[in-house]
N, C-alpha and C positions, 0 to 999 in steps of 0.2 A: 503491499501499500504505500502511494506517496501521497504525505502530508505538508499541505503549506499552510504556516499559521502566520498571519498577518495583524500586525499591530502597530502603534505610532511610534516608538521608541525602542531601542536595545541596548544592551551595554555596548560599548564604554561610554557611550553619550547620556545615556540614563540609567540608573539602577533603582529597580523596586522590587514589590513581593510580584506584580503582575510577570514581569521579566522575569523574575525567578521562577515561578509555576511555567511560563514555556520551556526553559533551559531545562528543567524538571523534566516534562513532559516527554520533548523531544529528545532527549539525554537514555531517559527511561526506556523509550521506544525503539531506541537505534537498533539492538541485537537483531528486530524482525521486521522494523518498518523503516522507511526513506523519511525524514522531514528536512523541511529548509523555512526558514524565515523570510518573511518581505516585510521591512519596518519603513519609515524616514527618520532622516538627520532630522535631530534637534534644530539646527542649522547648518549650513554648509551644505557642499558639495558631494555626490552621490560615490559609494563606494563600495565594494564586494570583499567580505570577508570569512573567517572562520570564528565560531565560539563555540568550544568545546568540541571541535570536530565536524560542527552544524554548520551548514552554509547560511551566510546571511547575505541579504540585500537589503543597503540602506539608499533610499533615492533624495535626491536633493528635495532640499527644504529652503525658502526663505528668512524661517524664525517661526516662534511660538506663538501661538494667541491663545487666549485660554486655554492651556494647555495642551493644546493643538495644532501641530508642527502644520506649517502651510506648504505642500508638497503637491504642487497642481498634478505630477505625474503618476500620482500614487493610485487613484482609480483605476486607470488606463493597464496600470502596468499589471496591477491585481485580478484586472478580467483576462488578461492575456494570459497571465502565469497559470490561471486557473484551470485552463485547457490541457495543461499536462499536470493536474493533479487527480487522485483518486477521490482528494477530500480537503476542502479549504475550511482551516479553523479560524473565524473570528474571532478574537478578543476584543471585547467590547468595555467600556464605551473607545469608538473612535469613529468620528462621522466618515473619513475618506473610505473605511471598509461598508459603509453603510451606500455611497456612491458606486463604489467600484460592484457591490451586488446588483443595485439599478440598473447597470450600465449592462448586466447581463454575465450569468454563468453558464457554463455548458449543463446542459440539463441532467447530463450522466454522473457529474462531477455533487459530490455531497458536500453538504454546507452542517457543519457547527458551529454555534454560537456559544463563546465562554461570555456566562452575561457576569461580569467582575463588578459592577458597579452600576448606579444611575447615573444620566447626566444632570447634577445639581446646581454645580456654580452658576450656568448661564442659560436660565429657566427661557430666557427669550428663543437662544438659539436652539434648546430642545423643541419648543414647539415649533419651530420652521422643518427642525429632522423629523418630529414624531411620524409623518408618513414615511419616510425611506426606513426608519425603524421597523417599524409594522411591516412594510417588504420584504426587508430580513428576514426577520421571526418568521413570518407567513414561509419564506422559500425553504428554511432550516429544515432539514430531518431531524435535528435533538438540539436541545438549549441546554447546556452543562452549568448550573449553580452552584455556591458553595453550603447555602444555607437555604432551609426552607423560607426564612424571614424574606430573604429577594425576591422571591416568590410572590407571596402574600403583600410583600409594601411596593409591589411594582406597578404601576397601571400598566405597563407593555406588557408582561408575561401573564396575567389572569386569563387574557384566549390563547393561551398556548400553554396553560399546566401541564397539559398530557401531553407534551413534548419534551419537558425538562426533567433532566435526571438529576438527582443531591448528589453529588460529590466532595465533602469536604477535601481540603488540600492536604498534601502529605511531603514530608520533608526527610531527609537523611540523619535522622534521630543521633547514630552512631557519630557521624561527623561533629554535630557539637557539641558532645555530650565528652567525647574525649578529647586529651591533650597529653601533646610529649614533654619533654623534659625542659624543652626551652621555653617551652608555651608558659607550664607550669611556673617556672620562675619568673616569667613578665606579669604572671598574674598576683602572684607574692610582690612584686615592686608595686604595681598599680593599688592595690590593696593598703599598701601602706602608705601611699600617698594619698589616697584619698579611701577613706575606712567607712565614709558614709556615703557610698558612691551609687547615683540613679544613672542608669544608660535610658537610653531613649534612641530611636532611629527612625529614619525616613526623610523623605522631601520635605523642604523648608519652605511648604506651601500652608495655606490660610489652616484648612480642613486637620490637617494632622495636631492642632493646637497646641504645638511648643509654645504659644505665647503664653498661653494657659500656664504651660508648666513654669517657665520663667516669673510669673507673678507669682506661683506658688511659692518659689523657693523665699522670696522675703518672711515666710509663715513657717518655715522649718530649715533647721542645720542640714545642710544636705551639701555635695557637689553633684552636677549634671552634667553628662555628656553626651550631647546629641550627636550622631553620625548622619549625615546626609549632606546634600547640597539643594539649593533651590533659592526662589526667586526674593522668599523673605530673610536671608542671612543677614544683610546689614541691619533690616528693622528689628532683626531678635538682638543682636549685640546693640544697638543704640536702646532697645528697651532692657535688658540687661544691666545698661549702667546707670539708664534714668531709675531703675528700680533700687540702686547699690548691691546687685547681685555678679559682679563682671566676673568676680574674681571664681565663684561658685557656678559660671554657666561656661561652659567650653563646647563652639561649634567644630568638631573634630574634622568634617569635612567626610569626602570618602575614605572610606576603609579596606582592605582588602577585606575577602572572607575569612579568612586565619586572622588577622588585627580584630574585626569584630568578636570572634568567639574567643579571642582573650577578655578583651574587655566585659566582655560579657558574662565570664568565668570572673572577672573582677569584682564586679558590683554587686550590690545587695538586694538590689530590685530593678524591676524594668516599668518604667513606666510607658502607658501607651495613651496619651492624652486627647483621641480626635474627639473631633466635635461637631460632625455630619454624618448624614449616611453614605457620602462618599465612601465613606470605611467601610466596605463592607464584610472584611472578615479579621483581616491583619495575622498574616502567614506570620509575621516577625514575632506574634505572640506565641505561637510552637517553638519558635527558634530558640526563644527564652526559656519556655517551659524544659525542653531538652536539657538544656544547662542546669533545672535544679532551681532559677530564681521565680519568685512569687511575683505576681502581676498588677499591678493598678492599671483597671482600664476605665470606661465610659460605658455608659448604658444606654447604647444608641440603638435604635429599632432595626439593626442587622445580626449579622453572628458574632461581630467582635464581642461580648459578653455572654456568649454561649460556647467561645472556644476556651478562656479562662472564665470559670463560671465565680460568682459572688462567693466567698465563704470558703469555696472548695481548691480552688488553684487561685484565686483574685481577689482582691476586693475592689467593687466596682464601684464609682463613683457616677455622679451627673456630670453629664458634657459642659463644658465650659464653665466650672465652679472653682476658683483657684482655692477657694477654703477648705471645700470638700478633698481635692486633689492633694492639698499638704497635709489635710488631717491622714491621710490613709497613708501616704508617704513616710509620715513620721512613725505612724502605729507598726508598719513593718520594721522600720530602723530602731526602732526601740522594744518591741518585741519580739525577741529571736527566736523565740519557739513557736511564735504565729509564721512568722517566714519562714523557718524549717520546714512545717505540718505543710504551707500552700505550696512550696518551693516543691517538697517530694511528691506532692501530690500531682502537680505541673508534670515533673519528669515521668510519673508513671502514666498521666493522659499521654502525654506526647504520644508514649512508646505504644499504647495499646490501641489509640484513637487515630492517629496521624502517620501513620506509616506509608513511608513513600513506596513501596513497591505495590501494597495494596492499592494507591491513590491510581499510579500510572495504570494498573491493570482495569480498575475501572473507566477510566479515561481511555483504554483502548478498546473495550467493549462496546464502549456507545459509539465511537468512531465506526466500529467494523459492522454495527448495526446502522448505519448510519450511511455507510457504502451500499450495504446490501440494499437498504431503503431505495436510496437514489437509485438504484440498478432497476429495481422493481417499477418503479415510477417512469422512469426513460422509456422503459420495454412498453408499459402499456399508452405511453403518448404515442408510439409508433403504432401499436395494434390495439386498438380498444377492443379487439376480439379475443385475445391472448388475457387481458383484466379479466374479461366476464368469464371466460373459463376457469382462469383460477379462483373466483374468488365462488366461483359454484361447488367447486372440487373442494375449498376449506369448509364450505357450510355440509357438504357431504360427510 
């Protein structure tokens, strides 16, 4: 099976939870199926490269507007490249994907939509795009979501609930849990330097709630290291200075996977302060749970508070509430027995519920179902009599 994944960006331009998921799927299926990626540059000329042996075509982009690359050729290249694929896996939200589908995919090419989140931050744009999104969902053989809340809360998915497959994300738990000798020494050094360390990761964009975390640090004795890049970097630095916490807010930029793992092991807890339903799941929560960290997350109407659950693996607080966030962080820093209990439970949950191999296998099963369904639909379109005969046989 030849699978073409399509999304707006990919490393090294941008690193995030969705790009991590795409890489996990493509690498996990590599022994059995051929995967490639079509993305846009966040800005700059197009190029072709490989990422962990996966072919990537990144198209020219003028820049980014409303988190969307302005890549005019993307829909046309998507439509053209879909002719060589057995299955196109669209990772939503990305409007240029929907335009590409509107241009027309071959009837025999299966379409699976990974519905990662709604378009929330640009509601007027979402209204304009609604017909295209509905067309994409109608064309798709299957739709994959990470949690049932994404179906029940979506105005788009209700009409297609029967197509939806609920598949929670998975990660390489063993990788995140294990350290070598050099990494353990670095962990010890970081713990010595920052004995009350709070880790947070993600793009520096409004819905991640890092401004709420900076505000919360006024109320709690802790140091926060935030890993990631984005448009809010200078705003966060200025805010930390104004709030008098600049020495306790470290914007680390992008770290390698190994460096991030070391920092997570050095921390006392993981903060996930997202403030809107644009945060649909939070795969980084699972990575922190695999390390054994207790989580402080927010009570969003998505999968976020169901990944790490209040009182079991996490303390869940209202979104956009610095005082509540600070109180939960202080509670875990001061009550080590509670922190250890939640962290141990998180490690068990990561191991049992979010195993990478099971995740990839379930995705692969859905892809194969979609390919079979597309083949049947294409055959029926060519010869309606075949379709009627098949249905008669199935009834008998």
